[in-house]
DSSP file (Angstrom, degrees, kcal/mol; ACC not computed):
  #  RESIDUE AA STRUCTURE BP1 BP2  ACC     N-H-->O    O-->H-N    N-H-->O    O-->H-N    TCO  KAPPA ALPHA  PHI   PSI    X-CA   Y-CA   Z-CA
    1    1 A M              0   0    0      0, 0.0    42,-1.8     0, 0.0     2,-0.3   0.000 360.0 360.0 360.0 152.8   63.5   92.0  -48.9
    2    2 A S  E     -A   42   0A   0     40,-0.2     2,-0.3    41,-0.1    40,-0.2  -0.961 360.0-164.1-148.0 160.6   60.7   94.1  -50.3
    3    3 A S  E     -A   41   0A   0     38,-2.1    38,-2.9    -2,-0.3     2,-0.6  -0.989  31.1-105.6-148.1 154.6   59.2   97.7  -49.7
    4    4 A V  E     +A   40   0A   0     -2,-0.3    36,-0.3    36,-0.2     3,-0.1  -0.705  34.4 175.5 -78.3 119.8   56.2   99.6  -50.6
    5    5 A V  E     +     0   0A   0     34,-2.2     2,-0.3    -2,-0.6    35,-0.2   0.518  65.9  20.3-108.5  -7.3   57.1  102.0  -53.3
    6    6 A F  E     +A   39   0A   0     33,-1.3    33,-2.8    10,-0.0     2,-0.3  -0.931  55.3 174.4-157.3 138.2   53.6  103.5  -53.9
    7    7 A S  E     -A   38   0A   0     -2,-0.3    31,-0.2    31,-0.2    29,-0.0  -0.987  28.8-141.1-139.6 139.6   50.4  103.7  -52.1
    8    8 A S  S    S+     0   0    0     29,-2.2     2,-0.3    -2,-0.3    30,-0.1   0.588  90.8  29.9 -75.4  -9.3   47.3  105.6  -53.2
    9    9 A S        -     0   0    0     28,-0.4     2,-0.3     2,-0.0    20,-0.0  -0.971  68.5-162.9-143.5 157.3   46.6  106.7  -49.7
   10   10 A Y        +     0   0    0     -2,-0.3     2,-0.4     5,-0.1     5,-0.1  -0.989  10.8 177.2-147.7 136.4   48.7  107.4  -46.6
   11   11 A D    >   -     0   0    0      3,-0.4     3,-0.8    -2,-0.3    18,-0.1  -0.989  27.5-140.7-135.9 123.7   48.1  107.8  -42.9
   12   12 A E  G >  S+     0   0    0     -2,-0.4     3,-0.5     1,-0.3    -1,-0.1   0.862 105.3  48.2 -52.2 -39.9   51.0  108.4  -40.5
   13   13 A K  G 3  S+     0   0    0      1,-0.3    -1,-0.3    -3,-0.1     2,-0.3   0.798 119.8  37.1 -71.7 -27.3   49.5  106.0  -38.0
   14   14 A N  G <  S-     0   0    0     -3,-0.8    15,-1.1    12,-0.1    -3,-0.4  -0.605  83.4-172.6-130.8  67.9   48.8  103.3  -40.5
   15   15 A S    X   -     0   0    0     -3,-0.5     3,-1.8    -2,-0.3     4,-0.2  -0.235  34.4-121.0 -61.8 145.4   51.7  103.3  -42.9
   16   16 A P  G >  S+     0   0    0      0, 0.0     3,-1.5     0, 0.0    12,-0.2   0.816 111.2  65.8 -58.1 -29.6   51.7  101.1  -46.0
   17   17 A N  G >  S+     0   0    0      1,-0.3     3,-1.8     2,-0.1     4,-0.2   0.630  79.2  83.6 -68.5 -12.0   55.0   99.4  -44.7
   18   18 A N  G X  S+     0   0    0     -3,-1.8     3,-1.9     1,-0.3    -1,-0.3   0.743  70.2  79.0 -62.7 -19.6   52.9   98.0  -41.8
   19   19 A I  G <  S+     0   0    0     -3,-1.5   102,-1.9     1,-0.3    -1,-0.3   0.659  88.4  56.5 -64.6 -11.5   51.9   95.2  -44.2
   20   20 A F  G <  S+     0   0    0     -3,-1.8    -1,-0.3   100,-0.2    -2,-0.2   0.483  90.5  91.3 -96.3  -4.4   55.3   93.6  -43.5
   21   21 A T  S <  S-     0   0    0     -3,-1.9   100,-0.1    98,-0.2    -3,-0.0  -0.509  70.6-139.6 -91.6 161.0   54.9   93.3  -39.8
   22   22 A S  S    S+     0   0    0     -2,-0.2     2,-0.7    98,-0.1    -1,-0.1   0.350  73.6 104.1 -96.5   4.2   53.4   90.4  -37.8
   23   23 A N    >   -     0   0    0     -5,-0.2     3,-2.0     1,-0.1    -2,-0.1  -0.795  59.9-156.8 -91.0 113.1   51.5   92.6  -35.4
   24   24 A N  T 3  S+     0   0    0     -2,-0.7    -1,-0.1     1,-0.3    96,-0.0   0.641  91.5  67.7 -64.5 -13.4   47.8   92.7  -36.3
   25   25 A K  T 3  S+     0   0    0     94,-0.0     2,-0.5     2,-0.0    -1,-0.3   0.638  92.7  69.5 -78.7 -15.2   47.6   96.1  -34.5
   26   26 A E    <   +     0   0    0     -3,-2.0     2,-0.3    -8,-0.1   -12,-0.1  -0.918  69.3 142.4-108.0 134.2   49.7   97.6  -37.3
   27   27 A F        -     0   0    0     -2,-0.5     2,-0.5   -14,-0.2    92,-0.2  -0.965  51.5-102.1-159.1 162.8   48.1   97.9  -40.7
   28   28 A F  E     -E  118   0B   0     90,-2.8    90,-2.0    -2,-0.3     2,-0.5  -0.852  38.3-160.6 -91.0 131.7   47.7   99.9  -43.9
   29   29 A S  E     -E  117   0B   0    -15,-1.1    88,-0.2    -2,-0.5   -15,-0.1  -0.951   9.3-134.9-119.3 135.8   44.5  101.8  -44.0
   30   30 A T        -     0   0    0     86,-2.2     4,-0.1    -2,-0.5     6,-0.0  -0.362  16.8-125.6 -79.1 165.9   42.8  103.1  -47.1
   31   31 A T        -     0   0    0      2,-0.2    84,-0.1    84,-0.1     3,-0.1   0.429  53.2 -95.1 -98.3   0.4   41.3  106.6  -47.3
   32   32 A G  S    S+     0   0    0      1,-0.3     2,-0.4    84,-0.1    79,-0.1   0.305  91.0  94.3 112.0 -10.1   37.8  105.7  -48.4
   33   33 A M  S    S-     0   0    0      2,-0.1    -1,-0.3    77,-0.0    -2,-0.2  -0.879  70.6 -95.2-114.1 151.7   37.6  106.0  -52.1
   34   34 A F  S    S+     0   0    0     -2,-0.4     2,-0.2    -3,-0.1    75,-0.1  -0.901  90.7  43.3-120.9 147.5   38.2  103.0  -54.6
   35   35 A P        -     0   0    0      0, 0.0     2,-0.3     0, 0.0    74,-0.2   0.507  68.8-176.5 -78.6 160.9   40.2  101.8  -56.2
   36   36 A Q  E     - B   0 108A   0     72,-2.0    72,-3.0    -2,-0.2     2,-0.3  -0.939   8.7-156.9-120.0 146.3   43.1  101.9  -53.8
   37   37 A E  E     - B   0 107A   0     -2,-0.3   -29,-2.2    70,-0.2   -28,-0.4  -0.944  17.5-174.2-131.1 145.7   46.6  100.7  -54.8
   38   38 A L  E     -AB   7 106A   0     68,-2.1    68,-3.0    -2,-0.3     2,-0.5  -0.989  11.4-161.7-132.2 129.5   49.8   99.3  -53.1
   39   39 A C  E     -AB   6 105A   0    -33,-2.8   -34,-2.2    -2,-0.4   -33,-1.3  -0.969   5.9-167.0-113.1 127.8   52.9   98.7  -55.2
   40   40 A I  E     -AB   4 104A   0     64,-3.1    64,-3.0    -2,-0.5     2,-0.5  -0.965   3.9-158.4-114.8 121.3   55.5   96.4  -53.6
   41   41 A Q  E     -AB   3 103A   0    -38,-2.9   -38,-2.1    -2,-0.5     2,-0.2  -0.869   6.4-147.9-108.0 135.6   58.9   96.2  -55.1
   42   42 A F  E     -A    2   0A   0     60,-2.9   -40,-0.2    -2,-0.5     3,-0.1  -0.634  19.5-126.8 -93.9 154.4   61.2   93.2  -54.5
   43   43 A D  E    S+     0   0A   0    -42,-1.8     2,-0.3    -2,-0.2    -1,-0.1   0.860  96.5  16.6 -66.6 -36.2   65.1   93.5  -54.4
   44   44 A T  E    S-     0   0A   0    -43,-0.3     2,-0.2    57,-0.1    -1,-0.1  -0.907 100.7 -82.1-133.3 162.6   65.4   90.8  -57.0
   45   45 A I  E     -     0   0A   0     -2,-0.3     2,-0.3    55,-0.1    57,-0.2  -0.459  49.2-162.5 -64.6 131.9   63.0   89.3  -59.5
   46   46 A K  E     - B   0 101A   0     55,-2.9    55,-3.2    -2,-0.2     2,-0.7  -0.877  21.2-133.0-116.8 146.2   60.8   86.6  -57.9
   47   47 A N  E     - B   0 100A   0     -2,-0.3     2,-0.4    53,-0.2    53,-0.2  -0.893  33.7-152.4 -91.2 116.0   58.7   83.8  -59.4
   48   48 A L        +     0   0    0     51,-2.3     3,-0.1    -2,-0.7    50,-0.0  -0.776  30.6 164.5 -96.0 134.5   55.5   84.1  -57.5
   49   49 A N        +     0   0    0     -2,-0.4    46,-3.4     1,-0.4     2,-0.3   0.691  68.0   8.7-104.1 -37.6   53.1   81.2  -56.9
   50   50 A K  E     -F   94   0B   0     44,-0.2    74,-2.7     2,-0.0     2,-0.4  -0.995  52.9-155.8-150.4 148.8   50.8   82.4  -54.3
   51   51 A I  E     -FG  93 123B   0     42,-2.3    42,-2.9    -2,-0.3     2,-0.4  -0.999   9.2-165.6-125.0 131.6   49.8   85.6  -52.3
   52   52 A N  E     -FG  92 122B   0     70,-2.8    70,-2.8    -2,-0.4     2,-0.4  -0.968   8.5-174.9-115.7 131.7   48.2   85.6  -48.9
   53   53 A I  E     -FG  91 121B   0     38,-2.6    38,-3.1    -2,-0.4     2,-0.5  -0.994  15.0-156.1-130.6 131.3   46.7   88.8  -47.6
   54   54 A K  E     +FG  90 120B   0     66,-2.5    65,-2.8    -2,-0.4    66,-1.3  -0.918  39.0 142.7-100.4 130.4   45.2   89.4  -44.1
   55   55 A S  E     -FG  89 118B   0     34,-1.7    34,-3.8    -2,-0.5     2,-0.4  -0.924  43.0-128.5-156.6 171.9   42.6   92.3  -44.3
   56   56 A Y  E    S+ G   0 117B   0     61,-2.0    61,-1.9    -2,-0.3    32,-0.1  -0.999  82.4   4.9-133.8 139.1   39.4   93.8  -43.2
   57   57 A G  S    S+     0   0    0     30,-0.4    55,-2.4    -2,-0.4    56,-0.6   0.537  77.3 144.0  75.0  10.7   36.5   95.1  -45.3
   58   58 A I  E     +C  111   0A   0     53,-0.2    53,-0.3    59,-0.2    -1,-0.2  -0.707  18.7 173.0 -83.6 128.5   37.8   94.2  -48.8
   59   59 A K  E     +     0   0A   0     51,-2.6    24,-1.8    -2,-0.4    23,-0.7   0.743  69.4  13.6-103.6 -37.3   35.1   93.1  -51.2
   60   60 A K  E     +CD 110  81A   0     50,-1.9    49,-2.2    21,-0.2    50,-1.6  -0.988  67.5 179.1-147.8 133.3   37.0   92.8  -54.5
   61   61 A I  E     -CD 108  80A   0     19,-2.5    19,-2.5    -2,-0.4     2,-0.4  -0.954   9.6-161.1-136.4 150.6   40.8   92.7  -55.2
   62   62 A E  E     -CD 107  79A   0     45,-2.5    45,-2.8    -2,-0.3     2,-0.5  -0.992   7.4-149.9-136.5 143.0   43.1   92.4  -58.1
   63   63 A I  E     +CD 106  78A   0     15,-2.8    14,-3.0    -2,-0.4    15,-1.5  -0.950  17.8 176.5-114.9 126.2   46.7   91.4  -58.4
   64   64 A L  E     -CD 105  76A   0     41,-2.7    41,-3.2    -2,-0.5     2,-0.3  -0.914   9.2-158.3-124.9 157.0   49.0   92.7  -61.1
   65   65 A T  E     -CD 104  75A   0     10,-2.2    10,-2.6    -2,-0.3     2,-0.4  -0.960   9.1-164.8-135.5 150.7   52.6   92.2  -61.8
   66   66 A S  E     -C  103   0A   0     37,-2.3    36,-3.3    -2,-0.3    37,-2.0  -0.990  13.5-152.8-130.5 143.1   55.5   93.9  -63.6
   67   67 A E  S    S+     0   0    0     -2,-0.4     2,-0.3     6,-0.3    34,-0.1   0.507  75.8  64.5 -92.6  -4.3   58.9   92.3  -64.4
   68   68 A N  S >  S-     0   0    0      4,-0.4     3,-1.2    35,-0.1    34,-0.2  -0.817  83.2-118.0-125.8 163.6   60.8   95.6  -64.5
   69   69 A D  T 3  S+     0   0    0     -2,-0.3    -1,-0.1     1,-0.2    -3,-0.0   0.768 104.6  70.9 -65.0 -28.7   61.7   98.3  -62.0
   70   70 A S  T 3  S-     0   0    0      1,-0.1    -1,-0.2     2,-0.1     3,-0.1   0.568  98.0-132.7 -70.2  -6.5   59.8  101.0  -63.8
   71   71 A A    <   +     0   0    0     -3,-1.2     2,-0.3     1,-0.2     3,-0.2   0.918  60.2 134.6  55.6  47.4   56.5   99.5  -62.7
   72   72 A M        +     0   0    0      1,-0.2    -4,-0.4    -4,-0.1    -5,-0.2  -0.788  47.1  31.7-118.0 165.9   55.2   99.7  -66.3
   73   73 A N  S    S-     0   0    0     -2,-0.3    -6,-0.3     1,-0.1    -1,-0.2   0.944  76.0-165.0  53.6  60.9   53.3   97.2  -68.4
   74   74 A F        -     0   0    0     -3,-0.2     2,-0.4    -8,-0.1    -8,-0.2  -0.460   6.9-147.9 -73.9 146.2   51.5   95.5  -65.6
   75   75 A S  E     -D   65   0A   0    -10,-2.6   -10,-2.2    -2,-0.1     2,-0.4  -0.964  18.3-121.5-114.9 133.5   49.8   92.1  -66.2
   76   76 A K  E     +D   64   0A   0     -2,-0.4   -12,-0.2   -12,-0.2     3,-0.1  -0.591  36.3 169.1 -73.4 127.1   46.7   91.0  -64.4
   77   77 A E  E     -     0   0A   0    -14,-3.0    19,-0.3    -2,-0.4     2,-0.3   0.698  57.6  -3.6-110.6 -30.4   47.4   87.7  -62.6
   78   78 A A  E     -D   63   0A   0    -15,-1.5   -15,-2.8    17,-0.1    -1,-0.4  -0.991  49.6-168.5-163.1 158.9   44.4   87.2  -60.3
   79   79 A E  E     -D   62   0A   0     -2,-0.3     2,-0.4   -17,-0.2   -17,-0.2  -0.979   3.7-167.8-152.7 144.2   41.2   88.7  -59.1
   80   80 A Q  E     -D   61   0A   0    -19,-2.5   -19,-2.5    -2,-0.3     2,-0.3  -0.997   9.2-172.7-138.6 133.3   38.8   87.7  -56.3
   81   81 A D  E     +D   60   0A   0     -2,-0.4   -21,-0.2   -21,-0.2    -2,-0.0  -0.844  61.9  24.0-124.2 156.4   35.3   89.1  -55.8
   82   82 A N  S    S-     0   0    0    -23,-0.7    -1,-0.2    -2,-0.3   -22,-0.2   0.887  74.5-170.4  57.5  44.0   32.7   88.8  -53.0
   83   83 A I        -     0   0    0    -24,-1.8    -1,-0.2    -3,-0.2     8,-0.1  -0.481  35.0 -95.8 -67.5 136.5   35.3   88.1  -50.4
   84   84 A K        -     0   0    0     -2,-0.2     2,-0.2     1,-0.1   -26,-0.1  -0.271  43.7-149.0 -59.9 130.6   33.5   87.1  -47.2
   85   85 A N        +     0   0    0    -28,-0.1     3,-0.1    -3,-0.1    -1,-0.1  -0.600  53.8  77.6 -99.5 159.6   33.1   90.0  -44.8
   86   86 A G  S    S-     0   0    0      1,-0.4     2,-0.1    -2,-0.2    -2,-0.0   0.654  91.5  -5.3 105.2  96.4   33.0   90.0  -41.0
   87   87 A G  S    S-     0   0    0      2,-0.0   -30,-0.4     0, 0.0    -1,-0.4  -0.355 112.5 -13.6  88.4-173.5   36.3   89.8  -39.1
   88   88 A L        -     0   0    0    -32,-0.1     2,-0.3    -2,-0.1   -32,-0.2  -0.482  69.2-143.5 -68.8 124.4   39.8   89.3  -40.3
   89   89 A Q  E     -F   55   0B   0    -34,-3.8   -34,-1.7    -2,-0.3     2,-0.5  -0.656   8.1-156.8 -89.5 142.3   39.8   88.1  -43.9
   90   90 A T  E     -F   54   0B   0     -2,-0.3     2,-0.6   -36,-0.2   -36,-0.2  -0.945  12.4-170.4-118.8 107.9   42.3   85.7  -45.3
   91   91 A I  E     -F   53   0B   0    -38,-3.1   -38,-2.6    -2,-0.5     2,-0.5  -0.881   2.4-173.9-102.3 116.7   42.7   86.2  -49.0
   92   92 A S  E     -F   52   0B   0     -2,-0.6     2,-0.5   -40,-0.2   -40,-0.2  -0.957   1.8-176.2-114.6 118.3   44.7   83.4  -50.8
   93   93 A L  E     -F   51   0B   0    -42,-2.9   -42,-2.3    -2,-0.5     2,-0.4  -0.953  11.2-155.5-118.8 118.2   45.4   84.0  -54.5
   94   94 A N  E     -F   50   0B   0     -2,-0.5     2,-0.9   -44,-0.2   -44,-0.2  -0.800  11.9-143.2 -91.3 135.3   47.2   81.3  -56.5
   95   95 A L    >   -     0   0    0    -46,-3.4     3,-1.7    -2,-0.4   -17,-0.1  -0.823  12.2-168.1-104.1  98.2   49.0   82.6  -59.6
   96   96 A A  T 3  S+     0   0    0     -2,-0.9    -1,-0.2   -19,-0.3   -18,-0.1   0.806  85.1  50.4 -55.9 -34.7   48.6   80.0  -62.3
   97   97 A K  T 3  S-     0   0    0    -20,-0.2    -1,-0.3    -3,-0.1   -48,-0.1   0.625  95.7-140.6 -83.8 -10.1   51.1   81.5  -64.6
   98   98 A K    <   -     0   0    0     -3,-1.7   -49,-0.2   -49,-0.2    -2,-0.1   0.962  30.7-153.6  49.3  61.2   53.8   81.8  -61.9
   99   99 A P        -     0   0    0      0, 0.0   -51,-2.3     0, 0.0     2,-0.5  -0.177  17.1-115.5 -67.9 155.1   55.0   85.1  -63.2
  100  100 A K  E     -B   47   0A   0    -53,-0.2     2,-0.4   -35,-0.1   -53,-0.2  -0.817  45.3-165.2 -83.3 127.4   58.5   86.6  -62.8
  101  101 A V  E     +B   46   0A   0    -55,-3.2   -55,-2.9    -2,-0.5   -34,-0.2  -0.977  40.0 157.7-132.9 127.7   57.9   89.7  -60.7
  102  102 A K  E    S+     0   0A   0    -36,-3.3   -60,-2.9    -2,-0.4     2,-0.4   0.678  86.2  27.9-102.6 -41.5   59.8   92.9  -59.7
  103  103 A V  E     -BC  41  66A   0    -37,-2.0   -37,-2.3   -62,-0.2     2,-0.5  -0.986  69.1-162.3-127.2 128.5   56.8   95.0  -58.8
  104  104 A L  E     -BC  40  65A   0    -64,-3.0   -64,-3.1    -2,-0.4     2,-0.5  -0.927   7.3-159.4-110.5 131.3   53.6   93.6  -57.4
  105  105 A K  E     -BC  39  64A   0    -41,-3.2   -41,-2.7    -2,-0.5     2,-0.6  -0.942   2.9-164.1-115.3 127.3   50.5   95.8  -57.5
  106  106 A I  E     -BC  38  63A   0    -68,-3.0   -68,-2.1    -2,-0.5     2,-0.5  -0.952   9.1-167.0-106.4 123.8   47.5   95.1  -55.1
  107  107 A E  E     -BC  37  62A   0    -45,-2.8   -45,-2.5    -2,-0.6     2,-0.8  -0.962  12.3-155.9-111.8 120.1   44.4   96.9  -56.2
  108  108 A I  E     +BC  36  61A   0    -72,-3.0   -72,-2.0    -2,-0.5   -47,-0.2  -0.857  17.5 176.1 -91.9 110.7   41.4   97.1  -53.9
  109  109 A L  E     +     0   0A   0    -49,-2.2     2,-0.3    -2,-0.8   -48,-0.2   0.796  61.9   9.3 -90.4 -31.4   38.6   97.6  -56.3
  110  110 A E  E     - C   0  60A   0    -50,-1.6   -51,-2.6   -74,-0.1   -50,-1.9  -0.996  60.3-164.5-148.8 151.8   35.7   97.5  -53.8
  111  111 A G  E     - C   0  58A   0     -2,-0.3   -53,-0.2   -53,-0.3   -54,-0.1  -0.921  29.5-127.7-130.8 160.1   35.1   97.5  -50.1
  112  112 A Y  S    S+     0   0    0    -55,-2.4     2,-0.2    -2,-0.3   -54,-0.1   0.747  98.8  18.8 -74.4 -23.2   32.2   96.7  -47.8
  113  113 A E  S    S-     0   0    0    -56,-0.6    -2,-0.1     2,-0.3   -54,-0.1  -0.664  98.2 -88.8-131.3-175.4   32.6  100.1  -46.1
  114  114 A D  S    S+     0   0    0     -2,-0.2     2,-0.3     1,-0.1   -82,-0.0   0.795 111.1  46.5 -70.0 -27.4   34.4  103.4  -46.9
  115  115 A F        -     0   0    0    -84,-0.1     2,-0.3   -83,-0.1    -2,-0.3  -0.914  62.9-178.3-122.4 145.6   37.7  102.2  -45.4
  116  116 A C        -     0   0    0     -2,-0.3   -86,-2.2    -5,-0.1     2,-0.3  -0.826  11.0-150.9-128.6 164.8   39.6   98.9  -45.7
  117  117 A S  E     -EG  29  56B   0    -61,-1.9   -61,-2.0    -2,-0.3     2,-0.5  -0.996   7.7-154.0-141.2 150.4   42.8   97.7  -44.1
  118  118 A I  E     +EG  28  55B   0    -90,-2.0   -90,-2.8    -2,-0.3   -63,-0.3  -0.994  14.2 176.2-120.3 123.4   45.6   95.3  -45.1
  119  119 A H  E     +     0   0B   0    -65,-2.8     2,-0.3    -2,-0.5   -98,-0.2   0.700  63.9   4.4 -99.0 -26.4   47.4   93.8  -42.1
  120  120 A K  E     - G   0  54B   0    -66,-1.3   -66,-2.5  -100,-0.1     2,-0.4  -0.947  51.2-164.4-162.1 137.6   49.8   91.4  -43.7
  121  121 A V  E     + G   0  53B   0   -102,-1.9     2,-0.4    -2,-0.3   -68,-0.2  -0.988  13.1 179.9-127.7 122.9   51.0   90.4  -47.2
  122  122 A D  E     - G   0  52B   0    -70,-2.8   -70,-2.8    -2,-0.4     2,-0.4  -0.957   6.8-164.3-120.7 138.2   53.0   87.2  -47.7
  123  123 A V  E       G   0  51B   0     -2,-0.4   -72,-0.2   -72,-0.2    -2,-0.0  -0.944 360.0 360.0-122.8 145.5   54.2   85.9  -51.1
  124  124 A A              0   0    0    -74,-2.7   -73,-0.2    -2,-0.4    -1,-0.1   0.325 360.0 360.0-135.3 360.0   55.5   82.5  -52.0
């Protein structure tokens, strides 16, 4: 099990925890300035191989990880730029180092518009 422990923006209608639902009508929405962050904490340390994100409007994204609960000392694991715009985006990021992760940070560095959304986050 996992939960969002920090988000740089919050909207009651579009809660950060919506990224765990399978309903595309429920999502996390940014507030318009960049960068935007989501921190997901896992119940136990996980070895991550891949992250899949369903989103709208993201142009550049970065993935960082921390091995401890305090969410300190993040390591950059992946970055993707010039993500194709137009419709629901599927962002697949392979983590070559297969890090041990307690806290996963997703940073949206740029968007195509003022607002972006994340509809689903899956980790493997």
